[in-house]
C-alpha positions as CSV (number, residue, x, y, z in Angstrom):
1,M,108.6,81.0,136.0
2,R,105.6,80.3,137.9
3,A,102.7,79.2,136.1
4,T,98.8,79.4,137.4
5,L,95.3,79.1,135.7
6,L,93.2,81.8,136.2
7,L,90.0,81.1,134.7
8,P,88.1,78.1,133.2
9,L,89.5,76.3,130.4
10,L,87.8,77.6,126.9
11,L,85.4,75.4,125.5
12,T,86.7,72.6,123.4
13,L,85.3,72.2,119.6
14,A,86.3,68.8,119.7
15,A,82.9,67.7,121.4
16,C,80.5,70.3,119.9
17,G,82.4,70.9,116.1
18,G,84.9,73.5,115.1
19,G,84.3,76.9,113.1
20,G,84.5,77.4,109.1
21,G,84.8,73.6,108.7
22,S,87.8,73.0,110.2
23,P,88.4,69.6,111.8
24,S,89.0,68.9,115.3
25,P,92.6,67.4,115.9
26,A,92.5,63.9,118.1
27,T,93.1,64.8,121.7
28,P,96.4,65.7,122.9
29,P,98.2,64.0,125.3
30,V,98.0,65.3,128.8
31,D,100.3,68.2,129.5
32,D,100.8,68.4,133.2
33,R,103.2,71.5,133.3
34,P,101.8,74.6,134.7
35,G,100.1,76.5,132.5
36,L,97.1,76.4,130.3
37,T,96.3,74.1,127.5
38,D,93.8,75.3,125.5
39,T,92.1,72.6,123.2
40,T,90.1,75.0,121.1
41,V,90.5,74.6,117.5
42,Y,91.2,78.1,116.1
43,S,90.4,79.6,112.4
44,S,91.2,82.4,110.5
45,A,89.1,81.6,107.8
46,R,86.2,84.5,106.5
47,D,83.1,82.3,107.7
48,A,84.6,80.6,110.6
49,S,83.0,81.3,114.4
50,L,83.1,79.4,117.1
51,P,80.0,77.7,118.8
52,G,80.9,79.5,122.1
53,A,83.8,80.5,124.2
54,V,85.0,81.2,128.1
55,E,87.4,83.2,129.3
56,A,90.5,81.6,130.5
57,A,94.4,82.7,130.6
58,A,97.8,81.3,131.7
59,V,98.9,83.6,134.2
60,S,102.9,83.3,135.1
61,T,105.4,85.3,137.3
62,Q,108.2,86.5,135.2
63,T,111.6,88.4,135.8
64,L,113.4,91.0,133.7
65,S,117.3,91.3,134.1
66,V,118.7,94.6,132.4
67,G,121.7,96.5,133.5
68,G,122.3,94.5,136.6
69,Q,118.8,94.8,137.6
70,T,115.9,92.6,138.3
71,L,112.5,93.6,137.7
72,S,109.1,91.4,138.3
73,Y,106.3,91.4,136.3
74,T,103.0,89.2,135.6
75,A,102.3,87.9,132.1
76,T,98.9,86.6,130.9
77,A,98.0,85.2,127.9
78,G,94.5,84.1,126.9
79,H,91.6,85.3,126.0
80,L,88.3,87.9,126.7
81,I,85.0,87.9,125.2
82,A,84.4,91.3,123.6
83,R,80.5,91.7,124.0
84,D,78.1,94.6,122.3
85,A,76.1,97.0,124.5
86,A,73.4,94.2,124.9
87,G,76.1,91.9,126.2
88,A,76.1,89.6,123.1
89,A,79.4,87.9,122.4
90,Q,80.9,88.9,119.7
91,A,84.5,87.2,119.7
92,S,87.3,85.7,121.8
93,V,89.9,88.2,121.5
94,F,93.4,86.3,122.0
95,Y,95.7,88.8,124.3
96,V,98.9,89.1,126.1
97,A,99.3,91.5,128.6
98,Y,102.4,92.4,130.9
99,T,101.6,94.0,134.1
100,R,103.6,95.0,137.2
101,P,101.9,93.4,140.1
102,G,101.2,95.5,143.2
103,A,100.8,98.9,141.3
104,D,98.1,101.3,142.0
105,A,95.5,100.7,139.1
106,A,94.1,104.2,139.8
107,T,97.5,105.6,138.8
108,R,99.3,103.1,136.9
109,P,99.1,103.6,133.0
110,V,97.7,100.7,130.8
111,T,98.6,100.8,127.0
112,F,96.9,99.0,124.3
113,F,99.1,97.6,121.4
114,Y,98.1,96.3,118.1
115,N,99.6,95.6,114.6
116,G,97.6,96.5,111.1
117,G,97.4,94.9,108.0
118,P,94.4,94.7,108.1
119,G,94.8,91.1,109.1
120,S,98.3,91.2,110.8
121,A,98.9,89.9,114.1
122,S,100.4,92.1,117.1
123,V,103.6,90.0,117.3
124,W,105.8,92.3,115.5
125,L,105.2,95.0,118.4
126,Q,105.0,92.2,120.9
127,L,108.3,90.9,120.2
128,G,110.1,93.8,118.3
129,S,109.4,97.0,120.1
130,F,109.1,97.5,123.8
131,G,107.8,94.3,125.6
132,P,109.9,92.9,128.1
133,K,111.2,90.6,125.8
134,R,112.8,91.1,122.5
135,L,114.0,89.4,119.1
136,V,117.4,90.3,118.1
137,T,117.0,91.1,114.2
138,G,120.1,92.8,113.3
139,V,118.5,95.1,111.1
140,P,119.4,97.0,108.7
141,D,122.0,93.9,108.3
142,T,121.1,90.5,107.4
143,A,124.1,88.8,109.3
144,L,122.9,87.2,112.1
145,P,121.7,83.5,112.4
146,R,118.1,83.1,112.1
147,P,115.9,82.2,114.0
148,F,116.4,85.5,116.1
149,A,117.7,85.0,119.6
150,M,115.3,86.5,122.3
151,V,116.5,88.4,125.1
152,D,115.6,90.4,128.0
153,N,114.5,93.8,126.6
154,A,116.7,96.8,127.9
155,E,114.0,99.3,126.0
156,H,111.2,98.0,127.5
157,L,108.3,100.3,128.5
158,L,107.1,98.1,131.6
159,G,108.6,101.1,134.0
160,E,105.9,104.1,132.8
161,S,103.1,101.2,131.9
162,D,101.2,98.0,131.8
163,L,101.4,96.6,128.2
164,V,98.5,95.0,126.8
165,F,98.9,93.0,122.9
166,I,95.4,92.9,121.2
167,N,95.4,90.5,118.2
168,A,92.5,91.2,115.6
169,V,90.0,88.9,115.0
170,G,91.2,86.2,112.4
171,T,94.7,86.6,113.6
172,G,96.8,85.2,116.6
173,Y,93.9,83.0,118.3
174,S,91.4,85.3,117.8
175,Q,88.0,84.1,116.4
176,A,84.2,85.4,116.3
177,I,81.7,83.4,117.9
178,A,78.5,82.5,116.3
179,P,76.0,83.8,114.8
180,F,79.0,85.9,114.4
181,T,81.9,85.3,111.7
182,N,85.2,86.5,111.6
183,R,84.6,88.4,108.4
184,S,81.8,90.4,110.5
185,F,84.4,92.5,112.0
186,W,86.7,92.8,108.8
187,G,85.6,96.6,108.1
188,V,87.1,99.7,109.3
189,D,84.1,100.6,111.5
190,A,83.5,97.0,112.5
191,D,87.2,96.7,113.6
192,A,87.3,99.2,115.7
193,A,83.9,98.7,117.4
194,L,85.1,95.3,118.2
195,F,88.7,96.6,119.6
196,R,86.5,99.2,121.5
197,D,84.5,96.3,122.9
198,F,87.5,94.2,124.0
199,I,89.1,96.9,125.5
200,L,85.9,97.8,127.8
201,R,85.9,94.3,128.4
202,Y,89.8,94.4,130.0
203,L,89.2,97.3,131.9
204,A,86.3,96.0,133.8
205,A,87.7,92.4,134.5
206,N,91.2,94.0,135.7
207,N,89.5,96.8,137.6
208,R,91.5,99.4,135.7
209,A,88.8,102.0,134.6
210,A,90.4,104.4,136.6
211,S,93.9,104.0,135.2
212,P,95.7,106.5,132.6
213,K,94.9,104.7,129.1
214,Y,97.1,104.6,126.1
215,L,96.7,103.5,122.5
216,F,99.6,102.2,120.3
217,G,98.7,101.3,116.9
218,E,101.3,100.3,114.2
219,S,100.7,101.2,110.3
220,Y,96.8,100.1,109.6
221,G,97.0,100.2,113.3
222,G,97.3,104.2,113.3
223,P,93.7,104.7,111.2
224,R,92.3,102.0,113.6
225,T,93.4,103.9,116.4
226,A,92.0,107.2,115.2
227,V,88.7,105.5,114.8
228,L,89.0,103.6,118.0
229,A,89.8,106.4,120.1
230,R,86.6,108.3,119.4
231,R,84.5,105.6,119.8
232,L,86.2,104.6,123.1
233,Q,85.4,108.2,124.3
234,E,81.7,108.3,122.9
235,A,81.4,105.0,125.2
236,G,82.9,107.0,128.3
237,V,86.3,105.7,128.3
238,M,88.6,109.2,128.1
239,L,92.2,108.5,126.8
240,D,95.3,110.2,127.7
241,G,97.6,109.5,124.7
242,L,97.9,107.9,121.4
243,V,101.0,106.5,119.9
244,L,100.9,106.3,116.1
245,Q,103.8,103.9,114.7
246,S,104.2,104.4,110.8
247,P,100.5,105.2,110.3
248,A,98.6,105.5,106.9
249,M,96.0,107.8,108.2
250,D,94.5,108.9,105.0
251,Y,94.6,106.1,102.2
252,N,93.6,108.5,99.9
253,S,96.7,110.7,100.3
254,N,99.2,107.5,99.6
255,C,100.3,106.8,95.9
256,G,100.9,103.3,96.8
257,I,97.4,102.5,97.5
258,T,95.6,105.3,95.2
259,T,96.5,106.7,91.9
260,G,96.2,110.1,90.6
261,Q,97.7,112.6,93.1
262,G,101.3,111.5,92.4
263,C,104.3,110.4,94.6
264,A,105.8,113.6,95.6
265,G,105.2,112.6,99.5
266,Y,107.6,109.5,98.9
267,L,110.6,112.1,97.7
268,P,111.8,112.9,101.2
269,S,111.8,108.7,101.9
270,F,113.9,108.1,98.5
271,A,116.3,110.9,99.2
272,A,117.1,109.2,103.0
273,V,117.4,105.8,101.3
274,G,119.9,107.1,98.3
275,A,121.8,108.6,101.4
276,F,122.1,105.5,103.2
277,H,123.5,103.7,100.1
278,R,126.3,106.3,99.4
279,L,124.2,107.2,96.1
280,T,123.5,111.0,96.5
281,Q,125.4,114.2,95.9
282,P,126.6,115.0,98.4
283,V,126.6,111.9,101.1
284,P,125.2,113.8,104.1
285,T,126.5,113.4,107.3
286,D,123.2,114.2,109.1
287,V,119.9,112.6,108.1
288,N,118.0,114.7,109.7
289,A,119.1,118.0,107.8
290,W,119.3,115.7,104.6
291,A,115.2,115.0,105.3
292,T,114.8,118.8,106.0
293,Q,115.9,119.7,102.5
294,A,114.2,117.1,100.8
295,R,111.2,118.1,102.2
296,T,111.5,121.7,100.9
297,Y,112.5,120.7,97.6
298,A,109.8,117.9,97.2
299,D,107.0,120.7,98.7
300,T,108.4,123.8,96.6
301,V,110.0,122.1,93.3
302,Y,109.0,118.6,92.5
303,G,105.4,118.4,94.0
304,P,104.2,121.3,91.7
305,A,106.4,120.1,88.9
306,L,104.9,116.4,88.9
307,Q,101.0,118.0,89.6
308,A,101.7,120.1,86.2
309,W,103.1,116.7,84.3
310,L,100.3,114.9,85.6
311,A,98.3,117.7,83.8
312,D,100.2,117.2,80.8
313,R,102.6,120.0,80.9
314,Q,106.0,119.2,80.4
315,P,108.6,119.6,83.3
316,T,111.5,121.6,82.8
317,P,114.7,119.8,81.9
318,A,116.6,121.6,85.1
319,L,114.6,119.4,87.3
320,W,116.6,115.9,86.5
321,Q,119.9,116.3,87.9
322,P,118.6,117.8,91.1
323,L,116.5,115.0,91.8
324,A,119.3,112.4,90.8
325,D,121.6,114.0,93.3
326,L,118.9,114.5,96.1
327,T,118.1,110.4,95.5
328,G,120.8,108.7,93.9
329,L,118.7,107.6,91.2
330,P,119.8,108.6,88.0
331,A,119.0,111.5,85.8
332,G,117.7,109.4,82.8
333,R,115.5,107.5,85.1
334,W,113.8,110.7,86.3
335,Q,113.3,112.2,82.8
336,T,111.8,108.7,81.5
337,A,109.5,108.8,84.5
338,L,109.0,111.6,86.6
339,D,106.1,110.4,89.0
340,V,108.5,107.6,90.6
341,S,106.5,105.1,92.7
342,A,108.4,103.3,95.8
343,G,108.4,99.9,93.6
344,G,110.2,101.6,90.9
345,Y,112.6,103.3,93.1
346,R,113.4,99.9,95.0
347,Q,113.8,98.2,91.6
348,W,115.8,100.9,90.2
349,L,118.1,102.0,92.4
350,I,120.6,99.4,92.7
351,A,121.4,97.5,89.7
352,G,120.6,93.7,90.4
353,Q,119.3,94.5,93.9
354,L,115.6,94.7,95.2
355,L,115.4,97.0,97.8
356,G,113.3,96.2,101.1
357,R,109.7,97.9,100.9
358,Y,109.5,98.4,104.9
359,D,113.0,99.4,105.2
360,G,114.9,100.7,102.2
361,R,118.1,100.5,103.9
362,M,117.9,96.5,103.4
363,K,118.5,94.8,100.0
364,A,118.8,91.4,98.6
365,A,120.0,90.1,95.0
366,V,116.9,89.7,92.5
367,G,116.3,86.4,92.1
368,S,117.8,85.3,95.8
369,A,115.6,83.8,98.6
370,L,115.5,86.8,100.8
371,A,114.1,88.7,97.5
372,A,111.9,86.0,96.4
373,E,108.6,87.1,98.3
374,G,108.8,90.8,97.0
375,D,110.4,92.6,100.1
376,P,113.5,91.6,101.9
377,S,112.8,93.4,105.0
378,S,109.7,91.8,105.3
379,T,111.3,88.3,104.6
380,W,114.1,88.9,106.5
381,I,112.1,88.7,109.8
382,G,109.1,86.7,109.3
383,D,109.9,83.1,109.9
384,S,111.7,84.3,113.0
385,F,108.7,86.1,114.3
386,A,106.4,83.2,113.8
387,Q,108.6,80.9,115.6
388,G,109.4,83.3,118.4
389,I,105.8,84.0,119.3
390,A,105.1,80.3,119.3
391,T,107.9,79.2,121.6
392,H,107.1,82.5,123.8
393,L,103.7,81.6,124.5
394,R,104.2,77.7,125.2
395,D,107.6,77.8,126.9
396,Q,107.7,80.9,129.0
397,L,104.2,82.2,129.3
398,G,102.8,78.6,129.5
399,Y,99.7,79.0,126.9
400,R,99.6,76.2,124.8
401,N,97.1,75.6,121.9
402,A,97.8,72.8,118.9
403,S,96.4,75.3,116.5
404,T,98.6,77.4,114.4
405,Y,99.3,81.4,115.8
406,V,98.1,83.2,112.5
407,V,100.7,85.9,112.0
408,L,99.0,87.1,108.7
409,S,95.4,86.6,107.7
410,N,93.7,87.1,104.6
411,A,91.4,89.5,106.1
412,I,92.6,92.2,103.7
413,N,91.2,90.9,100.7
414,D,87.5,90.9,102.3
415,W,88.3,94.2,104.1
416,D,85.4,97.2,104.1
417,F,87.7,99.8,103.8
418,S,84.4,102.2,103.2
419,H,84.6,104.7,106.1
420,A,82.6,108.0,106.6
421,G,80.9,108.2,102.8
422,R,84.3,107.1,101.1
423,P,85.7,103.8,99.7
424,L,88.9,104.2,101.4
425,P,89.3,105.7,104.9
426,D,90.7,109.0,105.8
427,T,90.6,108.8,109.6
428,V,92.2,112.5,110.0
429,P,88.8,113.8,110.9
430,D,88.5,110.9,113.7
431,L,91.6,112.0,115.3
432,A,90.2,115.6,115.4
433,A,87.0,114.5,116.7
434,A,88.8,112.5,119.5
435,L,90.9,115.4,120.4
436,A,87.9,117.8,120.5
437,Q,86.5,115.2,122.6
438,N,88.9,115.2,125.3
439,P,91.2,118.6,126.0
440,R,93.7,116.5,127.7
441,L,94.4,114.0,124.9
442,R,97.7,113.9,123.0
443,V,99.3,112.4,120.1
444,L,102.9,111.3,119.8
445,A,103.8,110.0,116.0
446,V,106.5,108.2,115.1
447,S,108.2,107.2,111.7
448,G,111.3,105.9,110.0
449,Y,112.9,107.7,107.4
450,H,113.8,104.6,105.1
451,D,110.2,103.4,105.6
452,L,108.6,102.9,102.0
453,A,105.4,101.5,102.9
454,T,103.9,104.8,104.6
455,P,106.6,107.7,104.2
456,F,107.2,109.9,106.7
457,R,106.1,113.1,104.9
458,L,103.1,111.5,104.2
459,T,102.3,111.4,107.6
460,E,103.7,114.9,108.4
461,T,101.4,116.5,105.6
462,D,98.2,114.1,107.1
463,L,98.7,115.3,110.3
464,S,99.1,118.7,109.4
465,R,95.1,118.6,109.3
466,V,94.7,118.6,113.3
467,D,96.3,121.0,115.9
468,A,99.7,120.8,115.7
469,R,99.8,121.8,119.6
470,R,98.6,118.2,120.3
471,V,100.8,116.4,118.1
472,A,104.4,115.6,118.3
473,I,106.2,114.1,115.3
474,R,109.2,112.4,115.8
475,N,111.3,110.5,112.9
476,Y,114.3,108.3,113.1
477,A,116.8,106.2,110.8
478,G,114.7,102.9,110.2
479,G,112.1,101.2,108.2
480,H,108.5,100.9,108.8
481,M,109.3,99.0,112.2
482,S,111.7,101.8,113.5
483,Y,112.0,100.3,116.6
484,L,114.2,97.2,114.9
485,D,116.6,99.3,114.4
486,D,119.0,99.4,117.7
487,A,119.8,102.9,118.2
488,T,116.3,103.9,117.3
489,R,114.8,102.2,119.6
490,I,116.9,104.0,122.3
491,A,116.0,107.0,121.2
492,Q,112.3,106.1,120.6
493,L,111.9,104.8,123.9
494,A,113.3,108.1,125.5
495,D,110.5,109.8,123.4
496,M,108.1,108.0,124.6
497,K,109.0,108.2,128.1
498,A,108.6,111.8,127.8
499,F,105.5,111.7,126.2
500,Y,104.2,109.7,129.1
501,A,105.4,112.3,131.3
502,N,104.0,114.9,129.8
503,T,100.2,113.5,129.3
504,L,100.4,112.2,132.6
505,A,101.0,116.0,133.8
506,L,98.1,117.1,132.1
507,R,95.9,114.6,133.7
508,A,97.2,115.7,136.8
509,T,96.0,119.3,136.1
510,A,93.5,118.9,133.8
511,D,89.9,120.0,134.8
512,L,87.4,118.3,132.3
513,G,84.5,120.7,133.3
514,P,81.0,119.4,133.6
515,E,80.2,118.7,129.9
516,R,83.7,116.6,129.6
517,R,82.5,114.9,132.8
518,A,79.1,114.2,131.4
519,L,80.5,112.7,128.4
520,A,82.7,110.7,130.7
521,A,79.7,109.4,132.8
522,R,77.9,108.0,129.3
523,P,77.1,104.5,129.0
524,A,78.7,102.1,126.1
525,V,76.8,103.0,122.8
526,A,75.6,100.4,121.0
527,V,77.9,98.7,118.6
528,D,78.3,100.2,115.0
529,R,79.4,97.6,112.3
530,A,79.0,98.2,108.9
531,G,75.9,96.9,107.6
532,T,74.0,93.7,109.0
533,P,75.9,90.8,110.5
534,Q,75.5,87.9,108.1
535,A,75.3,84.2,109.4
536,P,77.6,81.8,107.9
537,G,76.8,81.0,104.1
538,S,74.6,83.8,103.7
539,V,76.6,85.8,101.7
540,V,77.8,85.2,98.5
541,P,81.8,86.1,98.4
542,V,83.3,88.0,95.9
543,E,86.3,85.7,95.1
544,E,89.7,87.5,94.2
545,A,93.1,85.9,93.4
546,V,95.3,86.2,96.6
547,F,97.9,89.0,95.8
548,Q,99.0,89.8,99.5
549,A,102.7,89.4,99.6
550,P,103.7,88.6,103.7
551,L,103.0,92.0,105.5
552,R,101.9,94.0,102.8
553,D,100.6,96.5,105.1
554,P,99.2,99.1,104.1
555,W,97.5,97.7,100.9
556,V,94.1,97.3,99.2
557,P,92.6,94.9,96.9
558,P,93.1,95.8,93.1
559,R,89.5,96.2,92.9
560,M,89.7,99.3,95.5
561,R,92.3,101.0,93.5
562,A,91.6,104.0,91.4
563,P,91.6,103.9,87.7
């Protein structure tokens, strides 16, 4: 590995004071290894801000060996400053980019990745999905030693695109720049605007304006993608493709977030999870066919019966046994609680065991360490990914900083979820607007059958509101992070390669027409934050007990939930 300093070192806060009241550490010992030793102290606190920052990165030449072939690539880890249309510095955004040297920037795609939360760093996608390095999790089994081994990723996407992993403000090493604070960007619209401004800066700094451009957002990153795509195209950056990984496009349709509409959209996921644990009648051999059967039953029988029950009309007893056969949950449970939530299903399906929320195939004994945080599928991977990103940045990419890389901040507790006049976001109209802006834009939505956080059927019904000819939907065995499943990752990569090939073919033949070309030539619009950014101390925070379990995504604070 060869590591070099690309830009000047970031300003050290030891000399000029830390943001958010964080004390400055003692001066670290001199580190003469190649790379970048960043002495800035980063904070994820709501009112934290940097007094200033400059752009710096550790750049290294790396190799990837898979199947007897070696691929060279460049890794860049560091910061760029996101600025608004007037040029004001808003935040120092930490990113990691993996690029192929010598490629033609006009034809080489670039894909921007980010996780959700809100308040999650992008480590899960960076070290779990299609980057050059991958942590071996063994999911859904929990037998491998931890921390997980890091390997060259046979299912990397570098053959199709350069990859840029962005960390939201307050995560990773990303932080607001005064007079803004981290909380200035903790809201649906403010967050999307900040991501837009970072991407504009990345494209300008790296001469990528002509490149084909893609966005890849997971979970809350799905609604972020819809709003971000619209804002980027309004700023003249026309996109080629959007990948939505287990997205929560309309928070109002998910009974795990709001109440009152019933949980019929979860039933096909319950059926898939029950079948995996061999508790259904029959136990299917084809998960796709079983999911189709469950969709039909949920849409035509269970959903209408549930709505009638919610309106105080008693259901027919003929429901109980078919529901038990389809999901593995005993008929008596369905008779007692017709509107079964994901939380109830996870606790009731197997006596003495708690199922995973992110991946219902995973389970742990109640009272065990793996079940203690409320989701064994999250606890199983958490510490290994936190350790893995620290090792990867420091030892492989040559980026070193004494601050803790923030895997998950408390941004969700202060997040402004309002959007387009609603207290909780419905971003399907934003996605429809982005598609209307750009006739060549296409969408690939991917989900895991066993995801009990953002069920695949809800994603299907949410996306049925936009032009089906522009959206491809793919479901796989697996959970929220379907790519952690070894077989699914192979299938998902194949679908993604086909998606890139199809969208690039559209790009080659598309004629945007004079109106679209005029739109693409417009300058960036002014930043569109929700409300006026406040200086530290000028807003009295509304305190609320921290309730969030690790990776609780998507979720909203209790005050946001419908009665």
